[in-house]
SEDOVEX-435329 format. One record per atom (N, C-alpha, C, O): residue in one letter; atom name; z, y, x. Coordinates in Angstrom, 2 decimals, m for minus. Example, Ala and Ser with C-alpha at 12.3 -4.5 7.8 and 13.67 -1.06 7.14 Angstrom:
residues 2
{'A','N',{7.80,m5.69,13.19}}
{'A','CA',{7.80,m4.50,12.30}}
{'A','C',{7.80,m3.30,13.20}}
{'A','O',{8.46,m3.32,14.24}}
{'S','N',{7.08,m2.25,12.85}}
{'S','CA',{7.14,m1.06,13.67}}
{'S','C',{7.87,0.03,12.90}}
{'S','O',{8.04,1.14,13.41}}
This chain:
residues 50
{'X','N',{20.83,m58.80,95.79}}
{'X','CA',{21.06,m59.73,96.87}}
{'X','C',{19.83,m59.78,97.77}}
{'X','O',{18.70,m59.83,97.29}}
{'X','N',{20.06,m59.77,99.06}}
{'X','CA',{18.91,m59.87,99.95}}
{'X','C',{18.58,m61.33,100.19}}
{'X','O',{19.31,m62.24,99.80}}
{'X','N',{17.46,m61.53,100.84}}
{'X','CA',{16.95,m62.89,101.04}}
{'X','C',{17.88,m63.76,101.90}}
{'X','O',{18.02,m64.95,101.64}}
{'X','N',{18.50,m63.16,102.90}}
{'X','CA',{19.42,m63.93,103.76}}
{'X','C',{20.61,m64.45,102.97}}
{'X','O',{21.04,m65.59,103.17}}
{'X','N',{21.14,m63.64,102.09}}
{'X','CA',{22.28,m64.07,101.28}}
{'X','C',{21.86,m65.17,100.31}}
{'X','O',{22.62,m66.10,100.07}}
{'X','N',{20.67,m65.07,99.75}}
{'X','CA',{20.17,m66.10,98.85}}
{'X','C',{19.98,m67.43,99.58}}
{'X','O',{20.30,m68.49,99.06}}
{'X','N',{19.44,m67.35,100.80}}
{'X','CA',{19.23,m68.56,101.59}}
{'X','C',{20.57,m69.19,101.94}}
{'X','O',{20.72,m70.41,101.86}}
{'X','N',{21.54,m68.38,102.33}}
{'X','CA',{22.87,m68.89,102.67}}
{'X','C',{23.53,m69.54,101.45}}
{'X','O',{24.16,m70.60,101.57}}
{'X','N',{23.40,m68.92,100.29}}
{'X','CA',{23.98,m69.49,99.07}}
{'X','C',{23.29,m70.81,98.70}}
{'X','O',{23.96,m71.76,98.30}}
{'X','N',{21.97,m70.87,98.84}}
{'X','CA',{21.24,m72.10,98.54}}
{'X','C',{21.62,m73.20,99.52}}
{'X','O',{21.73,m74.36,99.14}}
{'X','N',{21.82,m72.84,100.77}}
{'X','CA',{22.23,m73.82,101.79}}
{'X','C',{23.61,m74.37,101.48}}
{'X','O',{23.82,m75.58,101.56}}
{'X','N',{24.54,m73.51,101.12}}
{'X','CA',{25.89,m73.95,100.77}}
{'X','C',{25.88,m74.83,99.53}}
{'X','O',{26.62,m75.81,99.45}}
{'X','N',{25.05,m74.49,98.57}}
{'X','CA',{24.92,m75.30,97.35}}
{'X','C',{24.37,m76.67,97.69}}
{'X','O',{24.87,m77.68,97.19}}
{'X','N',{23.36,m76.72,98.54}}
{'X','CA',{22.76,m78.00,98.95}}
{'X','C',{23.78,m78.88,99.67}}
{'X','O',{23.87,m80.07,99.39}}
{'X','N',{24.53,m78.30,100.57}}
{'X','CA',{25.54,m79.06,101.31}}
{'X','C',{26.59,m79.60,100.35}}
{'X','O',{27.00,m80.76,100.47}}
{'X','N',{27.04,m78.79,99.42}}
{'X','CA',{28.02,m79.24,98.44}}
{'X','C',{27.49,m80.37,97.58}}
{'X','O',{28.21,m81.33,97.30}}
{'X','N',{26.25,m80.27,97.17}}
{'X','CA',{25.66,m81.32,96.35}}
{'X','C',{25.46,m82.61,97.14}}
{'X','O',{25.61,m83.71,96.59}}
{'X','N',{25.13,m82.50,98.42}}
{'X','CA',{24.99,m83.69,99.26}}
{'X','C',{26.33,m84.40,99.43}}
{'X','O',{26.39,m85.63,99.40}}
{'X','N',{27.41,m83.62,99.62}}
{'X','CA',{28.74,m84.24,99.71}}
{'X','C',{29.12,m84.91,98.40}}
{'X','O',{29.70,m86.00,98.40}}
{'X','N',{28.78,m84.28,97.29}}
{'X','CA',{29.07,m84.87,95.98}}
{'X','C',{28.28,m86.16,95.80}}
{'X','O',{28.82,m87.15,95.30}}
{'X','N',{27.03,m86.15,96.18}}
{'X','CA',{26.20,m87.35,96.08}}
{'X','C',{26.75,m88.47,96.97}}
{'X','O',{26.81,m89.62,96.55}}
{'X','N',{27.13,m88.12,98.18}}
{'X','CA',{27.68,m89.11,99.10}}
{'X','C',{28.97,m89.72,98.57}}
{'X','O',{29.17,m90.93,98.64}}
{'X','N',{29.85,m88.88,98.03}}
{'X','CA',{31.09,m89.38,97.45}}
{'X','C',{30.84,m90.29,96.26}}
{'X','O',{31.51,m91.31,96.09}}
{'X','N',{29.87,m89.91,95.44}}
{'X','CA',{29.54,m90.74,94.29}}
{'X','C',{28.97,m92.09,94.73}}
{'X','O',{29.29,m93.13,94.14}}
{'X','N',{28.14,m92.07,95.76}}
{'X','CA',{27.56,m93.32,96.26}}
{'X','C',{28.66,m94.22,96.83}}
{'X','O',{28.65,m95.43,96.59}}
{'X','N',{29.59,m93.65,97.57}}
{'X','CA',{30.70,m94.45,98.12}}
{'X','C',{31.56,m95.03,97.01}}
{'X','O',{31.99,m96.18,97.09}}
{'X','N',{31.80,m94.25,95.96}}
{'X','CA',{32.58,m94.73,94.83}}
{'X','C',{31.87,m95.88,94.14}}
{'X','O',{32.49,m96.87,93.77}}
{'X','N',{30.55,m95.75,93.97}}
{'X','CA',{29.78,m96.81,93.32}}
{'X','C',{29.80,m98.10,94.15}}
{'X','O',{30.02,m99.18,93.60}}
{'X','N',{29.59,m97.98,95.45}}
{'X','CA',{29.60,m99.15,96.32}}
{'X','C',{30.98,m99.81,96.32}}
{'X','O',{31.09,m101.03,96.23}}
{'X','N',{32.03,m99.00,96.41}}
{'X','CA',{33.38,m99.54,96.37}}
{'X','C',{33.68,m100.24,95.06}}
{'X','O',{34.32,m101.29,95.04}}
{'X','N',{33.23,m99.65,93.97}}
{'X','CA',{33.45,m100.27,92.65}}
{'X','C',{32.72,m101.60,92.55}}
{'X','O',{33.27,m102.56,92.00}}
{'X','N',{31.51,m101.68,93.07}}
{'X','CA',{30.78,m102.94,93.04}}
{'X','C',{31.46,m104.01,93.88}}
{'X','O',{31.55,m105.17,93.46}}
{'X','N',{31.95,m103.62,95.04}}
{'X','CA',{32.64,m104.58,95.91}}
{'X','C',{33.89,m105.11,95.22}}
{'X','O',{34.15,m106.31,95.24}}
{'X','N',{34.66,m104.22,94.62}}
{'X','CA',{35.89,m104.64,93.93}}
{'X','C',{35.55,m105.53,92.74}}
{'X','O',{36.26,m106.51,92.48}}
{'X','N',{34.49,m105.21,92.01}}
{'X','CA',{34.09,m106.04,90.86}}
{'X','C',{33.67,m107.44,91.32}}
{'X','O',{34.03,m108.43,90.69}}
{'X','N',{32.92,m107.51,92.41}}
{'X','CA',{32.48,m108.81,92.92}}
{'X','C',{33.68,m109.63,93.40}}
{'X','O',{33.78,m110.82,93.10}}
{'X','N',{34.60,m109.00,94.13}}
{'X','CA',{35.78,m109.71,94.61}}
{'X','C',{36.67,m110.17,93.45}}
{'X','O',{37.21,m111.28,93.48}}
{'X','N',{36.80,m109.33,92.45}}
{'X','CA',{37.58,m109.71,91.28}}
{'X','C',{36.95,m110.87,90.54}}
{'X','O',{37.64,m111.77,90.08}}
{'X','N',{35.63,m110.84,90.41}}
{'X','CA',{34.92,m111.94,89.74}}
{'X','C',{35.08,m113.24,90.51}}
{'X','O',{35.32,m114.29,89.92}}
{'X','N',{34.95,m113.18,91.83}}
{'X','CA',{35.11,m114.38,92.65}}
{'X','C',{36.53,m114.93,92.53}}
{'X','O',{36.71,m116.15,92.47}}
{'X','N',{37.51,m114.06,92.51}}
{'X','CA',{38.89,m114.50,92.35}}
{'X','C',{39.10,m115.14,90.99}}
{'X','O',{39.78,m116.16,90.87}}
{'X','N',{38.54,m114.55,89.96}}
{'X','CA',{38.65,m115.08,88.59}}
{'X','C',{38.01,m116.46,88.50}}
{'X','O',{38.58,m117.38,87.92}}
{'X','N',{36.82,m116.62,89.08}}
{'X','CA',{36.13,m117.90,89.06}}
{'X','C',{36.92,m118.95,89.84}}
{'X','O',{37.02,m120.10,89.40}}
{'X','N',{37.47,m118.57,90.97}}
{'X','CA',{38.24,m119.55,91.75}}
{'X','C',{39.50,m120.01,91.01}}
{'X','O',{39.93,m121.15,91.18}}
{'X','N',{40.09,m119.14,90.21}}
{'X','CA',{41.26,m119.53,89.43}}
{'X','C',{40.89,m120.44,88.27}}
{'X','O',{41.71,m121.26,87.85}}
{'X','N',{39.68,m120.31,87.75}}
{'X','CA',{39.23,m121.15,86.66}}
{'X','C',{38.80,m122.54,87.11}}
{'X','O',{38.78,m123.49,86.32}}
{'X','N',{38.45,m122.65,88.39}}
{'X','CA',{37.95,m123.92,88.92}}
{'X','C',{39.10,m124.90,89.14}}
{'X','O',{39.93,m124.65,90.00}}
{'X','N',{39.17,m125.99,88.39}}
{'X','CA',{40.31,m126.91,88.52}}
{'X','C',{40.28,m127.76,89.80}}
{'X','O',{41.30,m128.32,90.19}}
{'X','N',{39.14,m127.84,90.45}}
{'X','CA',{39.02,m128.67,91.65}}
{'X','C',{39.82,m128.07,92.80}}
{'X','O',{40.47,m128.79,93.55}}
{'X','N',{39.79,m126.75,92.93}}
{'X','CA',{40.51,m126.09,94.00}}
{'X','C',{41.94,m126.02,93.60}}
{'X','O',{42.77,m125.50,94.34}}
């Protein structure tokens, strides 16, 4: 393999890993938001005043 092909392969690998990292970060943030909303809903149902 020549150097240009190695650089192109490394670039494609980096881009793929960045997309994977971004997707994982979005999944984590979404999961946290859903957990917080679910907890707030659970607490509001337990509160007899409301």
